N, C-alpha and C positions, 0 to 999 in steps of 0.2 A: 504494500500500500504506500502510495507516494506520501511523503511527509508534507505537512501543512507549511505554507510560506510563513516565515517568521514576521511578526508585526514589526513595524519600524520602531526603532529606538527613539523615544521622546527626546532624550538628551541630544541625539544625533540631529534630529529635526531642528531643535532649537539652535544648535551650532550652525547648521546650514543657513537658517534665517539670519542669524547674527552676522555671518560672513557676507550675505547679500546686502544687509543694511550697512555694513562697514564699507563695502565697495561703493555703495551709493553715496555715502558720506564723503569718501575720498574723491569720487568723481565730482561732486558738487563743490568741494573745497578747491579742486583744481580748476574747474571751469565756471566758477560762480560768476565771473565778470561777463563771460560770453552768454551765459544763461540770462543774466539780468539785462544785458544789452538786447537780447532777442525779445524778452518780455516787453521791455520799454518800446522797442520798435513796433511790435504788434499793437500796443496801446496807442501809440502815436498815429499809426495808420487808421485805426478805428475812429479815434477822436477826430483826425483830420477829415475823414470821409463824412462823418456826421456834421462837422462844422461846415464843410463845403456844401453839403446838401442843403442845410438850413439857411446858410448865408448867401448861397449863390443859385443852386438849382431850383429850389422852391420859389423864390421871388421871380426868377427868370421865367419859370413856367406860368406863373400868374400874370406876368407882363405879356407873355405870348397869348394867353387866353383873352386878355383885355384887347390886344391888338387885332385878334381874328374876329371878335364879336361882330363888328359892323359888316365884315365880309360875308358872314353867314347869312345876313339879311339880304345883301345884294345877290348872293348865290341863290337863295330861296326865291328871289324875284326874277331869276334867270338873266340878271344883268352881268353876263359872263365877263365882259371886258373890264368893267369896274371892279368886280370881285377879284379878278386876276391881277390887275395892275394898280389898283387904288383909285381914289376919287381925285377930282381936280382941285379940291379945297384943302387937301392935306390932312383930313381927319382920319383917313384910312389908308394904310400903306400897300395893301394888296397881298394876295397869297404868295406871290413870288418873292416879295421882300420879306415876308414873315419866314419863309423857308430859309432865306439867306441870313437873316438877322437872329433868328432863334433856333438855328440848327441844333439837333440833338434833343429837342424837347418833344413831348408827345403832340403838342399843338402843331409844331412844324411838320411832323410826320403826317398829321391829318390834313394839313394845308397842301401836301403833295397830292393827295387823292382829290381834293377840291380843285386844285390847279389843273390836274389831268382832265377832270370833267369839263372845266371851263375851256381848255384848249380843244378838247374833242368837239364841243358845241360851236367853237369858233372855226372849226375845220382844219386845225393844225394837228393831224394825227400823229406825226412823228414826235412833236413836243408832248402831246398827251401820253403817248407810250412811254416816254422817258420818265414822266412823273409817276405814272402808275407802277412802273417797274421799280422805282426807288422807294415806293411806299412800303413800309414794313407792316405786314398784316398782323392784326391781333385776333383774327378769327371772327366768327359770326357772319351775319347776312351781309354786312357792309363789305367784308373781305370778298365774299362771293360776287357782289356787284362789281367790285374792282376787277376781278378776274374776267367777268363778262364784258366790261368796258375794254379790257386789253384785247379780247376777242374781236370786238367791234373795230378797234383801231387796225388790227392785223388784216381783217377782211377789207376794210376801206383802203388799205395800202397795197392790196393785191396779194397778201400772204394768207390765202384762204385756208390752207391746211393748218397753219399755225392758229388761225382764228378758231377753227373747229375744235382743236385741242383745248383752247381756253374756254370755249363755250361748255365743253364737257366737264372741265374742271369746275367751272362756276356752278353747273347743275349739281354736281356731286357735293361740292362744298356747301351749297345752300341747303340741300336735302330738305326741300320745302315745297309743298304742293302749289304754292303761288309762283315762286321764282324758278324752280327747277324746270317746269315745262316750257317756260319762256326761253331759257337758254338751250334746251334740247331742240326746240323748234328752230332756233337760229342755226344750230349745228346742222339740222336736216336740210334747211334751205340752202345753206352753204354747200352741202354735199350735192344738192341738185345743180347748183351753179357750176360744179365740176363734172356734171353728168354722171355722178356716182349714185344712181337712183336706188340701187339695192341698199346701200348704206343709209340713205335718206329714209327709205321705207322701214328699215329696222327701227330707226329712232321714232318715227311717227307711231309705230305700233307700241313702243314703250310708253309714249305719252298716253295713248288710248287705254292701255292696260293698267299702268301705274298711277296715272293722274286723271281718272275718269270724270272728276268733278271740276277740273280746271277750266279756265276760260278757253285755253288752246284746244282742249278736247272736244269742245262743242262743235268745232268746224274741222276736226281732224280727219273725218272720213273722206272729205274731198281731197285732202292732201295725200291720203293713203291711196285713193283711186288714181290720182294723177301719177304718183310715183310708180304704181303697178304698171300703168299703161306705158309710161316712158321706159321703165325697166324692160318691158317685154319687146319694145321696138328698138332697143339699143344693145 
């Protein structure tokens, strides 16, 4: 019969612990200056960041919010040029200036999306695309709308395939019975412009099956029949 393993000797365990503590003490005695310097450095970094945030970032964000407020009114009124470039009396600097002056703030990021929409409605699709692509998405339906606007820009610039990709992304990102069928229909119509009728038909059928209560679904049968006819003759 195998002998039982002997229990550890309490005195030996205490000795081992004592040795570890002794080594720790010697290490601290030897390197206490470096350790203290490291701790102070971490504290200074944390204090510096908190001070920078409250003394600079927060007031700057508030200033940006104040600056953009009149622009949102011009934007809502579809006064695209004034919203983008500012008013003539100097009370509002415009989305473009807000992006430049308050770079790095959440408000400046939002101004990029606004500026893109303004440029799109003014017919400058290249400029609109630049702003939309520089906008850092935070998710939600607005992010899906930006993806859809990128698709619109690409199609208007003749980059139809790229536009279709963005319409599909917008539909997926929105995941919404109101917005998703809009972007899917845009993708299908774009496919039709490329004479890719089978691809268009697939998307029309998705709209009919997945979003039967949508506005687009009310007239989807005529689009399906058209795509079927064109697909059969091409």
